[in-house]
DOPA-963472 format. One line per 3 residues: number of its first residue (from 1); their letters; for each residue z, y, x of N, C-alpha, C, O, CB. Coordinates in Angstrom, 1 decimal. Glycine has a CB too. Layout:
N
NUM) A) Z,Y,X,Z,Y,X,Z,Y,X,Z,Y,X,Z,Y,X  ... .
END
This chain:
109
1) XXX) -0.3,-1.0,0.7,0.2,0.2,-0.2,0.2,1.3,1.0,-0.7,2.2,1.0,1.9,0.0,-1.0  0.9,1.4,1.8,1.1,2.5,2.9,0.2,2.3,3.9,0.4,1.2,4.5,2.4,2.5,3.6  -0.6,2.8,4.1,-1.8,2.7,5.4,-0.9,4.1,7.0,-0.6,5.3,7.0,-3.9,3.7,4.3 .
4) XXX) -0.9,3.1,8.0,0.0,3.7,8.5,-1.3,5.0,9.4,-2.4,4.8,9.9,1.0,2.4,9.4  -0.5,6.2,9.2,-1.6,7.1,9.7,-1.0,7.8,11.2,0.1,8.2,11.6,-2.0,8.4,8.4  -2.3,7.7,11.8,-2.2,7.7,13.3,-2.4,9.4,14.1,-3.4,10.1,14.0,-3.5,6.4,14.0 .
7) XXX) -1.2,9.6,14.7,-1.3,11.4,14.5,-2.6,11.7,15.7,-2.8,11.1,16.7,0.6,12.4,15.2  -3.2,12.3,15.3,-4.4,13.2,15.7,-4.0,13.6,17.1,-3.0,14.3,17.1,-4.6,14.5,14.7  -4.5,13.3,18.4,-3.9,13.4,19.9,-4.6,14.9,20.6,-5.8,14.9,20.5,-4.3,11.9,21.0 .
10) XXX) -4.1,15.6,21.0,-4.5,17.0,21.0,-5.6,16.7,22.1,-5.8,15.6,22.5,-3.2,18.1,21.4  -6.4,18.2,22.7,-7.1,17.4,23.6,-6.5,17.9,25.5,-6.4,19.1,25.8,-8.8,17.9,23.2  -6.3,17.1,26.4,-6.0,17.1,27.4,-6.5,18.6,28.0,-7.6,18.9,28.1,-6.5,15.9,27.8 .
13) XXX) -5.1,19.5,28.4,-5.4,21.3,28.6,-5.9,21.2,30.1,-6.0,20.4,31.0,-3.8,22.5,28.4  -6.3,22.5,29.9,-7.6,22.5,31.1,-6.5,22.5,32.7,-5.3,22.7,32.9,-9.1,24.7,30.9  -7.5,22.3,33.6,-6.8,22.5,34.7,-6.5,23.9,35.2,-7.6,24.4,35.0,-7.3,21.8,35.6 .
16) XXX) -5.8,24.7,35.8,-5.2,25.8,36.3,-6.3,26.2,36.8,-6.7,27.3,36.4,-4.2,25.6,37.2  -7.3,25.2,37.9,-8.0,26.3,38.4,-9.8,26.3,37.1,-10.9,26.7,37.5,-8.2,25.8,40.6  -9.4,25.9,36.2,-10.9,25.9,35.5,-10.3,27.2,34.3,-10.8,27.9,33.5,-11.6,23.9,34.6 .
19) XXX) -9.2,27.1,34.6,-8.6,28.4,33.1,-8.8,29.4,34.6,-9.7,30.2,34.2,-6.1,28.3,32.0  -8.6,29.7,35.7,-8.5,31.2,36.6,-10.5,31.1,36.2,-11.2,31.8,35.6,-7.5,31.0,39.0  -10.9,30.1,36.9,-12.5,30.5,37.1,-13.2,31.5,35.7,-13.8,32.6,35.8,-13.5,28.9,37.3 .
22) XXX) -12.8,30.6,34.2,-13.1,31.5,33.2,-12.5,33.2,33.0,-12.9,34.1,32.3,-12.8,30.6,32.1  -11.6,33.1,33.7,-10.8,34.2,33.7,-11.3,34.8,34.6,-11.8,35.9,34.2,-9.5,34.1,33.8  -11.4,34.6,35.8,-12.1,35.4,36.8,-14.2,35.7,36.3,-15.0,36.4,36.7,-11.9,34.2,38.4 .
25) XXX) -14.1,35.0,35.6,-16.2,35.2,34.6,-16.2,36.3,34.5,-16.9,37.1,34.9,-16.7,34.5,32.7  -14.9,36.4,33.4,-14.8,37.9,32.5,-15.5,39.4,33.4,-15.4,39.7,34.6,-12.9,38.3,32.2  -16.0,39.9,32.7,-16.5,41.3,33.2,-15.2,42.1,33.1,-14.4,42.0,32.1,-17.8,42.0,32.3 .
28) XXX) -15.2,42.8,34.0,-13.4,43.7,34.0,-13.4,44.5,33.1,-12.5,44.9,32.5,-12.9,44.6,35.5  -14.8,45.0,32.8,-14.4,46.3,31.3,-13.8,45.4,29.7,-13.2,45.7,28.7,-16.4,47.4,30.6  -14.5,44.0,30.2,-13.7,43.7,29.0,-12.8,42.6,28.5,-12.5,42.0,27.5,-14.4,43.6,28.3 .
31) XXX) -12.1,42.7,30.6,-10.6,42.6,30.5,-9.9,44.2,30.5,-8.7,44.2,30.1,-10.1,41.6,31.9  -10.4,45.2,30.9,-9.6,46.2,30.1,-9.1,46.5,28.8,-8.0,47.0,28.3,-9.9,46.8,30.2  -10.9,45.9,28.1,-10.7,46.3,26.8,-9.7,45.3,26.2,-8.8,45.8,25.5,-12.0,46.5,25.9 .
34) XXX) -9.7,44.2,26.4,-8.5,43.2,25.5,-7.5,43.3,26.7,-6.9,42.3,27.0,-9.0,41.2,25.1  -7.1,44.6,27.3,-5.7,44.3,27.5,-5.6,46.0,26.3,-5.0,46.3,25.3,-4.9,44.2,29.7  -6.3,46.5,26.9,-6.0,48.4,25.7,-5.8,47.3,24.3,-4.7,46.9,23.8,-8.4,50.1,25.3 .
37) XXX) -6.6,47.1,24.0,-6.1,46.4,21.9,-5.3,45.7,22.6,-4.4,46.4,22.4,-7.4,45.4,20.4  -4.9,44.8,23.1,-3.0,44.6,23.2,-2.0,45.6,22.8,-1.1,45.6,21.9,-2.5,44.5,24.7  -2.4,46.4,23.9,-1.3,47.5,24.6,-1.3,48.0,22.6,-0.2,47.9,22.0,-2.1,49.2,26.4 .
40) XXX) -2.4,48.3,22.1,-2.8,49.4,21.3,-2.0,48.7,19.6,-1.4,49.4,18.8,-4.8,49.7,21.4  -2.4,47.2,19.5,-0.9,46.2,18.4,0.3,46.6,18.8,1.1,47.1,18.1,-0.7,44.3,18.7  0.6,46.4,20.2,1.9,46.5,20.1,2.8,47.9,20.2,4.0,48.1,20.2,2.4,45.6,21.0 .
43) XXX) 1.6,48.9,20.5,1.8,50.3,20.0,2.6,50.4,18.4,3.6,50.8,17.9,0.2,51.0,20.0  1.1,49.8,18.1,1.3,49.9,16.2,2.7,48.6,15.2,3.0,48.4,14.0,-0.8,49.2,15.4  3.0,48.3,16.2,3.8,47.7,15.6,5.7,48.1,15.6,6.6,48.1,14.9,3.3,46.5,16.2 .
46) XXX) 5.1,48.4,17.4,6.8,49.6,17.8,6.5,50.5,16.7,7.4,50.5,15.8,6.9,50.9,19.8  5.5,51.4,16.3,5.1,52.5,15.8,6.2,52.1,13.8,7.1,52.7,13.3,2.8,52.6,16.1  5.7,51.3,13.4,6.1,51.0,12.0,7.3,50.5,11.9,8.1,51.1,11.1,5.4,50.1,11.4 .
49) XXX) 7.8,49.4,12.7,9.4,49.2,12.9,10.4,50.5,13.3,11.6,50.3,13.1,9.6,48.2,14.2  9.9,51.8,13.8,10.7,52.8,14.0,10.2,53.6,12.9,11.0,54.6,12.7,10.7,53.4,15.5  8.9,53.7,11.9,9.5,54.2,10.7,10.4,53.4,9.5,10.9,53.9,8.5,8.5,54.6,10.1 .
52) XXX) 10.5,52.2,9.9,11.2,51.3,9.0,12.5,52.0,8.9,13.2,52.3,7.9,11.4,49.7,9.6  12.7,52.2,10.6,14.2,52.3,10.8,14.6,53.5,10.2,15.6,53.5,9.5,14.7,52.4,12.3  13.7,54.7,10.5,13.9,56.3,10.3,14.0,55.5,8.6,15.1,55.5,8.2,12.3,57.8,11.0 .
55) XXX) 13.2,55.1,7.8,13.7,55.3,6.6,14.5,54.8,5.8,14.8,55.5,4.8,13.1,55.3,6.1  15.2,53.4,6.2,17.0,52.8,6.2,17.9,53.6,6.2,18.8,53.6,5.4,17.4,51.9,7.5  17.8,54.9,7.9,18.6,55.4,8.1,18.8,56.8,7.0,19.7,57.5,6.6,18.5,55.5,9.3 .
58) XXX) 17.5,56.6,6.7,17.8,58.3,5.5,18.3,57.9,3.9,19.0,58.6,3.1,15.8,59.3,5.0  17.9,56.6,3.8,18.2,55.8,2.4,20.1,55.7,2.9,20.9,56.0,2.1,17.1,53.7,2.2  20.3,55.5,3.8,21.7,55.0,4.1,22.5,57.0,4.0,23.7,57.2,3.8,21.7,53.8,6.2 .
61) XXX) 21.9,57.6,4.2,22.3,59.1,4.3,22.1,59.2,3.4,23.3,59.3,3.0,21.9,60.1,5.1  21.3,59.4,2.2,21.4,59.5,0.6,22.7,59.0,0.6,23.8,59.5,0.8,20.2,58.6,-0.4  22.3,57.9,0.3,24.0,56.7,-0.3,25.0,57.3,-0.1,25.7,57.6,-1.0,24.4,55.1,0.6 .
64) XXX) 25.3,57.8,1.4,26.7,58.0,1.5,26.7,59.4,1.4,27.7,59.8,1.8,27.4,57.4,2.7  25.9,60.4,1.0,26.3,61.7,0.4,26.8,61.5,-1.4,27.6,62.2,-2.1,24.7,62.9,0.5  26.1,60.4,-1.7,25.8,60.5,-3.3,27.6,59.9,-3.2,28.6,60.5,-3.4,24.1,59.3,-4.1 .
67) XXX) 27.6,58.6,-2.8,28.9,58.0,-2.3,30.6,59.3,-2.4,31.8,59.2,-2.8,28.4,57.4,-0.4  29.9,60.1,-1.7,31.2,60.9,-1.3,31.9,62.1,-2.6,33.0,62.7,-2.8,30.6,61.7,0.1  30.1,61.9,-3.5,30.5,63.0,-4.7,30.8,62.2,-5.9,31.5,62.6,-6.8,29.2,64.1,-5.1 .
70) XXX) 30.2,60.9,-5.8,30.6,60.2,-6.6,32.4,59.5,-6.8,33.1,58.9,-7.7,29.6,59.4,-6.2  32.7,60.2,-5.3,34.3,59.5,-5.4,35.2,61.2,-5.7,36.2,61.6,-6.3,34.9,58.3,-3.3  34.1,61.7,-5.1,35.4,63.0,-5.8,34.7,63.6,-6.9,35.3,64.6,-7.0,35.7,64.6,-4.6 .
73) XXX) 34.1,63.5,-7.6,34.5,63.3,-9.5,35.2,62.6,-10.0,35.7,62.9,-11.1,33.7,62.8,-10.4  35.7,61.1,-9.1,36.4,60.1,-9.8,38.0,61.1,-9.6,38.8,61.8,-10.3,36.2,58.2,-9.1  38.1,61.0,-8.3,39.0,61.8,-7.4,39.7,62.9,-8.7,40.9,63.1,-9.0,37.9,62.6,-5.9 .
76) XXX) 38.4,63.6,-9.3,38.8,64.9,-10.0,39.4,64.5,-11.3,40.6,64.7,-11.7,37.5,66.0,-10.3  38.2,63.6,-12.3,38.7,63.0,-13.4,40.1,62.5,-13.3,40.9,62.6,-14.2,37.9,61.8,-13.8  40.3,62.0,-11.8,42.0,61.3,-12.1,42.9,62.3,-12.4,43.6,62.3,-13.4,42.7,60.6,-10.9 .
79) XXX) 42.9,63.5,-11.1,43.1,64.8,-11.5,43.8,65.1,-12.8,45.0,65.1,-13.1,41.9,65.4,-11.4  42.4,65.5,-14.1,42.4,65.9,-14.8,43.2,65.1,-15.8,43.7,65.6,-16.8,41.5,66.4,-14.9  43.3,63.6,-15.4,43.7,62.8,-16.8,45.4,63.1,-16.6,46.1,63.2,-17.6,43.0,60.7,-17.0 .
82) XXX) 46.2,63.1,-15.1,47.5,63.8,-15.1,47.9,64.9,-15.4,49.0,65.1,-14.9,47.9,63.7,-14.1  47.6,66.1,-16.1,47.6,67.0,-16.7,47.9,66.5,-18.2,47.2,65.6,-18.7,46.5,67.6,-16.3  49.0,67.2,-19.2,49.1,67.1,-20.1,49.1,68.4,-20.8,49.0,69.4,-20.1,49.9,66.5,-20.2 .
85) XXX) 49.1,68.6,-22.0,49.7,69.6,-23.1,51.0,69.8,-23.7,51.2,69.4,-24.9,49.0,69.5,-24.0  52.2,70.7,-22.7,53.1,70.3,-23.6,53.3,71.6,-24.3,52.9,72.7,-23.7,54.3,69.5,-23.1  53.6,71.6,-25.0,54.1,73.3,-26.0,53.5,74.6,-25.5,54.0,75.7,-25.1,56.0,73.8,-25.9 .
88) XXX) 52.0,74.1,-25.5,51.1,74.7,-25.1,50.9,75.4,-23.6,50.6,76.5,-23.2,51.2,75.5,-26.1  51.2,73.9,-22.6,50.9,74.8,-21.5,50.7,73.4,-20.7,51.3,72.4,-20.8,52.2,76.0,-21.0  49.7,73.7,-19.8,49.3,71.9,-19.0,50.2,71.8,-18.1,50.4,72.5,-17.1,47.7,71.4,-18.1 .
91) XXX) 50.8,70.9,-18.5,52.3,70.2,-16.7,51.2,68.6,-16.4,50.2,68.0,-17.0,55.2,69.3,-17.7  52.2,68.4,-15.2,51.8,67.7,-14.4,51.2,67.4,-13.4,51.4,68.6,-13.0,51.5,67.3,-14.7  50.6,67.0,-12.4,50.3,67.0,-11.1,51.0,66.2,-10.2,51.9,65.4,-10.6,50.4,68.2,-10.6 .
94) XXX) 50.4,66.4,-8.6,51.9,65.7,-8.1,53.3,65.9,-7.5,53.9,66.8,-6.9,51.7,65.1,-7.4  53.7,64.4,-8.0,55.4,64.1,-8.1,55.7,64.2,-9.2,56.9,64.0,-9.3,56.2,65.0,-7.4  54.9,64.6,-10.6,55.5,65.2,-12.0,55.7,63.6,-12.6,55.6,62.9,-11.6,54.1,66.4,-12.9 .
97) XXX) 56.0,62.8,-13.8,56.0,61.7,-14.4,54.7,62.0,-15.1,54.1,63.1,-15.2,57.3,61.5,-15.1  54.3,61.0,-15.5,53.0,61.1,-16.2,52.6,59.6,-16.3,52.6,58.7,-15.4,51.9,62.2,-15.5  52.3,59.6,-18.1,52.7,58.1,-18.0,50.7,57.6,-18.2,50.3,56.4,-18.4,54.2,57.4,-19.8 .
100) XXX) 49.9,58.9,-18.1,48.4,57.9,-17.3,49.0,57.5,-16.5,49.1,56.2,-16.3,46.9,58.5,-16.7  49.5,58.2,-15.8,49.3,57.3,-14.0,50.4,56.2,-13.8,50.5,55.5,-12.7,49.6,58.6,-12.4  51.2,56.1,-14.8,51.9,54.9,-15.0,51.1,54.0,-15.9,51.5,52.8,-16.0,53.3,55.1,-15.5 .
103) XXX) 50.1,54.3,-16.6,49.0,52.9,-17.7,48.7,52.5,-16.4,48.8,51.4,-15.9,47.2,53.5,-19.0  48.2,53.8,-15.9,46.8,53.2,-14.6,47.4,52.1,-13.4,46.7,51.3,-12.7,46.2,54.8,-13.4  48.4,52.3,-13.3,49.6,51.9,-11.9,49.5,50.2,-12.6,48.8,49.3,-12.0,51.9,53.0,-12.0 .
106) XXX) 50.3,50.1,-13.8,50.5,48.9,-14.9,49.2,48.1,-14.9,49.2,46.9,-14.6,50.9,49.5,-16.4  48.4,48.7,-15.3,47.3,47.9,-16.0,46.1,47.3,-14.7,45.3,46.4,-14.8,46.6,49.2,-17.2  46.3,47.9,-13.6,45.6,47.4,-12.1,46.3,46.2,-11.5,45.7,45.3,-10.9,45.8,48.6,-10.8 .
109) X) 47.8,46.3,-11.9,48.4,44.9,-11.0,48.1,43.8,-11.7,48.3,42.7,-11.2,49.9,44.7,-10.7 .
END
């Protein structure tokens, strides 16, 4: 039912002397052109990676700024909730008893 599958054999690598002769037969202009194409490809890849890093840093900066503003808003809302109207006056703040703060502390336990 199952047939033995024999792996295909890779051709034997060329000897170093043959490879060297093939390279030496290439004209100098072709060698320079190949090297320049390789350098351009590397430079393009590095440029794209640098652009991605800059974009990521910019996005992280914007997110950090949004986080700071959001936390500031939450702090202001918490502080506003601590104040309460008593006899026509706003009372509360740091050090005063606050039923809202007590509820929030107990609720988070």
